VMD Tcl script that builds the backbone (N, CA, C; Angstrom):
set m [mol new atoms 369]
animate dup $m
set s [atomselect $m all]
$s set {name element resname resid chain x y z} {
  {N N MET 1 A 95.753 76.991 72.642}
  {CA C MET 1 A 96.110 78.289 73.140}
  {C C MET 1 A 95.174 78.872 73.620}
  {N N ARG 2 A 94.184 78.514 73.445}
  {CA C ARG 2 A 92.975 79.266 73.970}
  {C C ARG 2 A 93.121 78.680 75.778}
  {N N SER 3 A 93.343 77.412 75.834}
  {CA C SER 3 A 93.570 77.283 77.321}
  {C C SER 3 A 94.880 77.710 78.148}
  {N N CYS 4 A 95.980 78.353 77.310}
  {CA C CYS 4 A 96.961 79.071 77.951}
  {C C CYS 4 A 96.411 80.624 78.403}
  {N N SER 5 A 95.349 81.399 77.261}
  {CA C SER 5 A 94.997 82.373 78.078}
  {C C SER 5 A 94.220 82.320 79.153}
  {N N PHE 6 A 93.629 81.378 79.107}
  {CA C PHE 6 A 92.894 80.747 80.269}
  {C C PHE 6 A 93.704 80.773 81.556}
  {N N PHE 7 A 94.324 80.514 81.451}
  {CA C PHE 7 A 95.552 79.995 82.668}
  {C C PHE 7 A 96.360 81.305 83.279}
  {N N PHE 8 A 96.536 82.248 82.104}
  {CA C PHE 8 A 97.426 83.057 82.301}
  {C C PHE 8 A 96.142 84.207 83.370}
  {N N ALA 9 A 95.161 84.263 82.521}
  {CA C ALA 9 A 94.308 85.370 83.010}
  {C C ALA 9 A 93.857 85.129 84.667}
  {N N LEU 10 A 93.911 83.588 84.790}
  {CA C LEU 10 A 93.428 83.463 85.999}
  {C C LEU 10 A 94.634 83.684 87.022}
  {N N ALA 11 A 95.981 83.319 86.339}
  {CA C ALA 11 A 97.078 83.738 87.570}
  {C C ALA 11 A 97.189 85.332 87.589}
  {N N LEU 12 A 96.691 85.706 86.687}
  {CA C LEU 12 A 96.585 87.521 86.593}
  {C C LEU 12 A 95.512 87.875 87.963}
  {N N SER 13 A 94.812 87.422 87.911}
  {CA C SER 13 A 93.689 87.896 88.820}
  {C C SER 13 A 93.957 87.173 90.025}
  {N N ALA 14 A 94.600 86.284 89.883}
  {CA C ALA 14 A 94.921 86.156 91.670}
  {C C ALA 14 A 95.852 87.110 91.983}
  {N N ILE 15 A 96.844 87.366 91.102}
  {CA C ILE 15 A 97.724 88.157 91.428}
  {C C ILE 15 A 97.332 89.487 91.681}
  {N N SER 16 A 96.397 90.223 91.162}
  {CA C SER 16 A 96.199 91.362 91.356}
  {C C SER 16 A 94.896 91.376 92.425}
  {N N SER 17 A 94.815 90.673 92.924}
  {CA C SER 17 A 93.412 90.232 93.941}
  {C C SER 17 A 94.327 90.225 95.300}
  {N N HIS 18 A 95.435 89.515 94.927}
  {CA C HIS 18 A 96.546 89.436 96.361}
  {C C HIS 18 A 96.934 91.125 96.621}
  {N N ALA 19 A 97.135 91.816 95.080}
  {CA C ALA 19 A 97.968 92.803 95.279}
  {C C ALA 19 A 96.970 94.302 95.788}
  {N N LEU 20 A 95.828 93.930 95.736}
  {CA C LEU 20 A 94.606 94.904 95.981}
  {C C LEU 20 A 94.392 94.763 97.701}
  {N N ALA 21 A 95.140 94.556 98.161}
  {CA C ALA 21 A 94.394 94.482 99.527}
  {C C ALA 21 A 93.282 95.382 99.920}
  {N N GLN 22 A 92.814 95.042 100.937}
  {CA C GLN 22 A 91.458 95.359 101.467}
  {C C GLN 22 A 91.129 95.485 102.684}
  {N N ALA 23 A 91.118 96.489 103.438}
  {CA C ALA 23 A 90.742 96.811 104.752}
  {C C ALA 23 A 90.005 97.854 104.952}
  {N N CYS 24 A 89.387 97.598 106.664}
  {CA C CYS 24 A 88.415 98.848 106.715}
  {C C CYS 24 A 88.466 99.099 108.284}
  {N N VAL 25 A 89.039 100.335 108.415}
  {CA C VAL 25 A 89.345 100.907 109.762}
  {C C VAL 25 A 87.855 101.209 110.556}
  {N N ILE 26 A 87.228 100.845 111.890}
  {CA C ILE 26 A 86.367 100.797 112.437}
  {C C ILE 26 A 86.600 101.791 113.560}
  {N N THR 27 A 85.917 102.740 113.891}
  {CA C THR 27 A 86.340 103.484 115.084}
  {C C THR 27 A 84.997 104.256 115.452}
  {N N SER 28 A 84.544 104.235 116.801}
  {CA C SER 28 A 83.392 104.491 117.199}
  {C C SER 28 A 83.312 106.051 117.236}
  {N N SER 29 A 82.030 106.609 116.699}
  {CA C SER 29 A 82.075 108.304 116.642}
  {C C SER 29 A 81.234 108.660 117.639}
  {N N ASP 30 A 80.441 108.324 118.730}
  {CA C ASP 30 A 79.670 108.378 119.965}
  {C C ASP 30 A 80.403 108.516 121.448}
  {N N LYS 31 A 79.737 109.029 122.134}
  {CA C LYS 31 A 80.395 109.340 123.492}
  {C C LYS 31 A 80.641 108.027 124.780}
  {N N GLU 32 A 80.460 106.815 123.762}
  {CA C GLU 32 A 80.490 105.670 124.718}
  {C C GLU 32 A 81.904 105.471 124.578}
  {N N LEU 33 A 82.379 104.312 125.333}
  {CA C LEU 33 A 83.615 103.670 125.449}
  {C C LEU 33 A 84.022 103.428 123.940}
  {N N PRO 34 A 85.418 104.273 123.825}
  {CA C PRO 34 A 85.780 104.145 122.416}
  {C C PRO 34 A 86.133 102.826 122.029}
  {N N ILE 35 A 86.053 102.594 120.824}
  {CA C ILE 35 A 86.650 101.659 120.336}
  {C C ILE 35 A 86.942 101.523 118.704}
  {N N ARG 36 A 88.080 101.206 118.325}
  {CA C ARG 36 A 89.012 101.217 117.216}
  {C C ARG 36 A 89.528 99.538 117.082}
  {N N MET 37 A 89.183 99.177 115.847}
  {CA C MET 37 A 89.713 97.849 115.446}
  {C C MET 37 A 89.480 98.358 113.341}
  {N N CYS 38 A 90.570 97.446 113.287}
  {CA C CYS 38 A 90.617 97.136 111.791}
  {C C CYS 38 A 90.601 95.864 111.507}
  {N N GLN 39 A 89.797 95.648 110.238}
  {CA C GLN 39 A 89.429 94.404 109.604}
  {C C GLN 39 A 90.180 94.103 108.038}
  {N N GLN 40 A 91.226 93.295 108.153}
  {CA C GLN 40 A 91.697 93.113 106.944}
  {C C GLN 40 A 91.309 91.593 105.911}
  {N N ASN 41 A 90.510 91.961 104.869}
  {CA C ASN 41 A 90.190 91.095 103.953}
  {C C ASN 41 A 91.486 89.757 103.852}
  {N N ILE 42 A 91.001 88.607 103.860}
  {CA C ILE 42 A 91.719 87.660 103.480}
  {C C ILE 42 A 91.040 86.848 102.458}
  {N N SER 43 A 89.813 86.395 102.414}
  {CA C SER 43 A 89.197 85.512 101.311}
  {C C SER 43 A 87.391 85.937 101.139}
  {N N ILE 44 A 87.520 87.019 101.455}
  {CA C ILE 44 A 85.992 87.621 101.408}
  {C C ILE 44 A 85.318 88.548 100.398}
  {N N PRO 45 A 84.258 87.828 99.340}
  {CA C PRO 45 A 84.412 88.636 98.212}
  {C C PRO 45 A 84.445 90.396 98.539}
  {N N GLU 46 A 84.629 91.206 97.530}
  {CA C GLU 46 A 85.237 92.079 97.838}
  {C C GLU 46 A 83.591 93.306 97.981}
  {N N THR 47 A 82.464 92.752 97.292}
  {CA C THR 47 A 81.401 93.580 97.925}
  {C C THR 47 A 80.582 93.048 98.810}
  {N N LEU 48 A 80.893 91.707 99.092}
  {CA C LEU 48 A 80.353 91.525 100.690}
  {C C LEU 48 A 81.190 92.136 101.842}
  {N N PHE 49 A 82.521 92.274 101.334}
  {CA C PHE 49 A 82.964 92.666 102.588}
  {C C PHE 49 A 82.968 93.963 102.760}
  {N N THR 50 A 82.454 94.785 102.125}
  {CA C THR 50 A 82.103 96.252 102.131}
  {C C THR 50 A 81.013 96.705 102.608}
  {N N SER 51 A 80.081 95.845 102.057}
  {CA C SER 51 A 78.701 96.132 102.599}
  {C C SER 51 A 77.863 95.289 103.908}
  {N N SER 52 A 78.924 94.353 104.209}
  {CA C SER 52 A 78.423 93.583 105.396}
  {C C SER 52 A 79.451 93.331 106.613}
  {N N PHE 53 A 80.263 92.483 106.020}
  {CA C PHE 53 A 81.586 92.502 107.094}
  {C C PHE 53 A 82.295 94.011 107.826}
  {N N CYS 54 A 81.897 95.099 107.089}
  {CA C CYS 54 A 82.945 96.264 107.718}
  {C C CYS 54 A 81.543 96.960 108.127}
  {N N GLN 55 A 80.662 96.686 108.287}
  {CA C GLN 55 A 79.418 97.443 108.943}
  {C C GLN 55 A 78.725 97.038 110.699}
  {N N PRO 56 A 79.228 97.304 111.149}
  {CA C PRO 56 A 79.129 97.115 112.843}
  {C C PRO 56 A 77.571 97.043 113.116}
  {N N GLN 57 A 77.244 95.955 113.792}
  {CA C GLN 57 A 75.578 96.339 114.285}
  {C C GLN 57 A 75.583 96.152 115.775}
  {N N ILE 58 A 75.875 97.325 116.242}
  {CA C ILE 58 A 75.805 97.162 117.810}
  {C C ILE 58 A 75.153 98.557 118.220}
  {N N PRO 59 A 74.047 98.030 118.417}
  {CA C PRO 59 A 72.509 98.960 119.012}
  {C C PRO 59 A 73.207 100.140 119.609}
  {N N ASP 60 A 72.294 101.007 119.382}
  {CA C ASP 60 A 72.684 102.882 120.040}
  {C C ASP 60 A 74.347 102.796 119.863}
  {N N ARG 61 A 75.213 102.560 119.022}
  {CA C ARG 61 A 76.438 102.749 118.598}
  {C C ARG 61 A 76.365 103.527 117.390}
  {N N SER 62 A 77.627 104.754 116.893}
  {CA C SER 62 A 77.485 104.983 115.642}
  {C C SER 62 A 79.176 104.954 115.491}
  {N N PHE 63 A 79.408 104.560 114.058}
  {CA C PHE 63 A 80.771 104.348 114.023}
  {C C PHE 63 A 81.025 104.981 112.622}
  {N N ASN 64 A 82.512 105.393 112.357}
  {CA C ASN 64 A 82.835 105.551 111.086}
  {C C ASN 64 A 83.774 104.617 110.489}
  {N N ILE 65 A 83.646 104.726 109.011}
  {CA C ILE 65 A 84.457 103.198 108.871}
  {C C ILE 65 A 84.986 104.052 107.563}
  {N N ASP 66 A 86.698 103.724 107.183}
  {CA C ASP 66 A 87.391 104.210 106.275}
  {C C ASP 66 A 87.912 102.817 105.653}
  {N N PHE 67 A 88.047 102.532 104.602}
  {CA C PHE 67 A 88.382 101.865 103.716}
  {C C PHE 67 A 89.453 102.045 103.308}
  {N N VAL 68 A 90.746 101.136 103.531}
  {CA C VAL 68 A 91.958 101.550 103.087}
  {C C VAL 68 A 92.871 100.375 102.491}
  {N N ARG 69 A 94.003 100.308 102.470}
  {CA C ARG 69 A 94.592 99.203 101.472}
  {C C ARG 69 A 95.085 98.049 102.476}
  {N N ASN 70 A 95.399 98.440 103.669}
  {CA C ASN 70 A 95.913 97.796 104.725}
  {C C ASN 70 A 95.970 98.590 106.301}
  {N N CYS 71 A 95.608 97.511 107.185}
  {CA C CYS 71 A 95.362 97.538 108.320}
  {C C CYS 71 A 96.865 98.480 108.885}
  {N N PRO 72 A 96.370 99.853 109.933}
  {CA C PRO 72 A 97.735 100.664 110.186}
  {C C PRO 72 A 98.421 99.437 111.177}
  {N N SER 73 A 99.526 100.005 110.949}
  {CA C SER 73 A 100.429 99.298 112.619}
  {C C SER 73 A 100.006 100.024 113.981}
  {N N GLY 74 A 100.270 99.044 114.967}
  {CA C GLY 74 A 100.039 99.896 116.455}
  {C C GLY 74 A 99.210 99.352 117.216}
  {N N ALA 75 A 98.390 98.072 116.424}
  {CA C ALA 75 A 97.563 96.983 117.217}
  {C C ALA 75 A 98.149 96.586 118.502}
  {N N TYR 76 A 97.511 96.431 119.192}
  {CA C TYR 76 A 97.831 95.165 120.767}
  {C C TYR 76 A 97.757 94.102 120.102}
  {N N GLY 77 A 96.901 93.812 119.557}
  {CA C GLY 77 A 96.454 92.054 119.046}
  {C C GLY 77 A 95.762 92.522 117.580}
  {N N ILE 78 A 95.910 90.920 117.476}
  {CA C ILE 78 A 95.425 90.327 116.153}
  {C C ILE 78 A 95.255 88.996 115.879}
  {N N CYS 79 A 93.825 88.867 115.497}
  {CA C CYS 79 A 92.874 87.627 115.467}
  {C C CYS 79 A 93.227 87.316 113.623}
  {N N ARG 80 A 94.552 86.877 113.434}
  {CA C ARG 80 A 94.466 86.278 111.805}
  {C C ARG 80 A 93.612 84.774 111.385}
  {N N GLY 81 A 93.077 85.196 110.493}
  {CA C GLY 81 A 92.513 83.892 110.182}
  {C C GLY 81 A 90.892 83.518 110.492}
  {N N ALA 82 A 90.689 85.022 111.114}
  {CA C ALA 82 A 89.230 84.528 111.890}
  {C C ALA 82 A 87.978 84.667 111.011}
  {N N LYS 83 A 87.376 83.713 111.465}
  {CA C LYS 83 A 86.148 83.027 110.445}
  {C C LYS 83 A 84.653 83.640 111.539}
  {N N ALA 84 A 83.620 83.926 110.310}
  {CA C ALA 84 A 82.306 84.009 111.117}
  {C C ALA 84 A 81.810 82.775 111.366}
  {N N GLU 85 A 81.027 82.415 112.266}
  {CA C GLU 85 A 80.169 80.744 112.613}
  {C C GLU 85 A 79.167 80.728 111.320}
  {N N GLY 86 A 79.909 79.264 110.684}
  {CA C GLY 86 A 79.128 79.063 109.264}
  {C C GLY 86 A 79.718 79.238 108.262}
  {N N ILE 87 A 80.614 79.961 108.147}
  {CA C ILE 87 A 81.058 81.178 107.081}
  {C C ILE 87 A 82.660 80.510 106.949}
  {N N ALA 88 A 83.222 80.315 105.639}
  {CA C ALA 88 A 84.515 79.454 105.528}
  {C C ALA 88 A 85.056 80.895 104.994}
  {N N TYR 89 A 85.225 82.159 105.063}
  {CA C TYR 89 A 85.463 83.498 104.355}
  {C C TYR 89 A 86.719 83.868 105.826}
  {N N GLU 90 A 87.619 83.982 105.693}
  {CA C GLU 90 A 88.660 84.569 106.517}
  {C C GLU 90 A 89.062 85.958 106.621}
  {N N GLN 91 A 89.441 86.369 107.649}
  {CA C GLN 91 A 90.159 88.242 107.830}
  {C C GLN 91 A 90.601 87.974 109.169}
  {N N SER 92 A 91.529 88.945 108.881}
  {CA C SER 92 A 92.326 89.392 110.461}
  {C C SER 92 A 92.046 90.530 111.027}
  {N N ILE 93 A 91.461 90.175 112.051}
  {CA C ILE 93 A 91.151 91.606 112.998}
  {C C ILE 93 A 92.179 92.216 113.952}
  {N N HIS 94 A 92.338 93.443 113.564}
  {CA C HIS 94 A 93.430 94.200 114.494}
  {C C HIS 94 A 92.916 95.241 115.505}
  {N N TYR 95 A 93.404 94.873 116.895}
  {CA C TYR 95 A 92.695 95.684 118.046}
  {C C TYR 95 A 93.781 96.791 117.930}
  {N N TYR 96 A 92.696 98.118 118.560}
  {CA C TYR 96 A 93.729 99.375 118.981}
  {C C TYR 96 A 93.361 99.969 120.244}
  {N N SER 97 A 91.971 99.678 120.776}
  {CA C SER 97 A 91.665 100.581 121.881}
  {C C SER 97 A 91.748 99.945 123.107}
  {N N ASP 98 A 91.614 99.349 123.590}
  {CA C ASP 98 A 92.122 98.857 124.809}
  {C C ASP 98 A 92.807 97.650 125.491}
  {N N ALA 99 A 94.117 97.892 125.151}
  {CA C ALA 99 A 94.912 96.554 125.529}
  {C C ALA 99 A 94.477 95.423 126.928}
  {N N ALA 100 A 94.046 96.054 128.028}
  {CA C ALA 100 A 93.292 95.117 128.984}
  {C C ALA 100 A 92.577 94.422 128.649}
  {N N ASP 101 A 91.872 94.283 127.232}
  {CA C ASP 101 A 90.887 93.734 126.439}
  {C C ASP 101 A 91.465 92.163 125.899}
  {N N ALA 102 A 92.489 92.075 126.009}
  {CA C ALA 102 A 93.445 91.171 125.305}
  {C C ALA 102 A 93.005 89.643 125.613}
  {N N PRO 103 A 93.049 89.427 126.744}
  {CA C PRO 103 A 92.649 87.943 127.234}
  {C C PRO 103 A 91.019 87.699 126.554}
  {N N VAL 104 A 90.172 88.435 126.718}
  {CA C VAL 104 A 88.892 88.477 126.487}
  {C C VAL 104 A 88.853 87.886 124.619}
  {N N LEU 105 A 89.251 89.258 124.042}
  {CA C LEU 105 A 89.246 89.042 122.570}
  {C C LEU 105 A 90.551 87.646 122.284}
  {N N ALA 106 A 91.548 87.784 122.801}
  {CA C ALA 106 A 92.332 86.153 122.347}
  {C C ALA 106 A 91.329 85.193 122.384}
  {N N ALA 107 A 90.584 85.194 123.533}
  {CA C ALA 107 A 89.923 83.542 123.804}
  {C C ALA 107 A 88.621 83.633 122.582}
  {N N TYR 108 A 88.371 84.660 122.335}
  {CA C TYR 108 A 87.065 84.537 121.655}
  {C C TYR 108 A 87.964 84.433 120.153}
  {N N CYS 109 A 89.147 84.624 119.986}
  {CA C CYS 109 A 89.131 84.739 118.648}
  {C C CYS 109 A 89.604 83.027 118.621}
  {N N GLU 110 A 90.152 82.447 119.605}
  {CA C GLU 110 A 90.862 81.145 119.070}
  {C C GLU 110 A 89.640 80.204 118.936}
  {N N LYS 111 A 89.059 80.528 120.342}
  {CA C LYS 111 A 87.686 79.597 120.645}
  {C C LYS 111 A 86.509 79.736 119.799}
  {N N ILE 112 A 86.210 80.933 119.431}
  {CA C ILE 112 A 84.723 80.831 119.044}
  {C C ILE 112 A 84.930 81.241 117.202}
  {N N SER 113 A 86.047 82.192 116.893}
  {CA C SER 113 A 86.514 82.634 115.434}
  {C C SER 113 A 87.413 81.712 114.659}
  {N N LYS 114 A 87.939 80.646 115.319}
  {CA C LYS 114 A 88.859 80.083 114.822}
  {C C LYS 114 A 90.268 80.407 114.580}
  {N N GLY 115 A 90.498 81.651 114.983}
  {CA C GLY 115 A 91.763 82.576 114.415}
  {C C GLY 115 A 92.881 81.986 115.346}
  {N N THR 116 A 93.788 82.623 114.769}
  {CA C THR 116 A 95.124 82.690 115.285}
  {C C THR 116 A 95.478 83.856 116.290}
  {N N TRP 117 A 95.548 84.119 117.802}
  {CA C TRP 117 A 96.047 85.337 117.922}
  {C C TRP 117 A 97.275 85.776 118.355}
  {N N LEU 118 A 97.839 86.768 117.618}
  {CA C LEU 118 A 99.070 87.442 117.667}
  {C C LEU 118 A 99.251 88.780 118.481}
  {N N GLU 119 A 100.110 89.092 119.027}
  {CA C GLU 119 A 100.405 89.819 120.028}
  {C C GLU 119 A 101.988 90.532 119.392}
  {N N PRO 120 A 101.994 91.658 118.499}
  {CA C PRO 120 A 102.671 92.397 117.603}
  {C C PRO 120 A 103.769 93.009 118.526}
  {N N GLU 121 A 105.037 92.793 118.139}
  {CA C GLU 121 A 106.146 93.606 119.221}
  {C C GLU 121 A 105.536 95.166 119.135}
  {N N ALA 122 A 106.197 95.653 120.051}
  {CA C ALA 122 A 105.919 97.159 120.002}
  {C C ALA 122 A 106.832 97.598 118.974}
  {N N GLU 123 A 106.012 99.050 118.660}
  {CA C GLU 123 A 106.798 99.539 117.294}
  {C C GLU 123 A 107.548 101.029 117.723}
}
mol reanalyze $m
mol bondsrecalc $m
mol representation Tube
mol addrep $m
């Protein structure tokens, strides 16, 4: 009986973690070249995602970070299953700023982040 409760709790936690999607929209708030992207969590522990992965570290730049359930539509490219070097955690990164950056971002996605580059159809 005890093992049945354990498996039920395990299944419930898997369902609830999937249902509670987590993403952060990152938008530059300075006068430099505009940046807008969204990171959709796939397998990163929630506290690590919010405290580290959603905190851009670009010198002399400032950003607004909004936590949302899912990334908004309208991205010109998505790097699905992106991984940071030496870390097995995955996320999908949605790009909104400048579609001319797509070739460079697609190459980085596939070669460095080991993700899959997708170009959503226009909505």
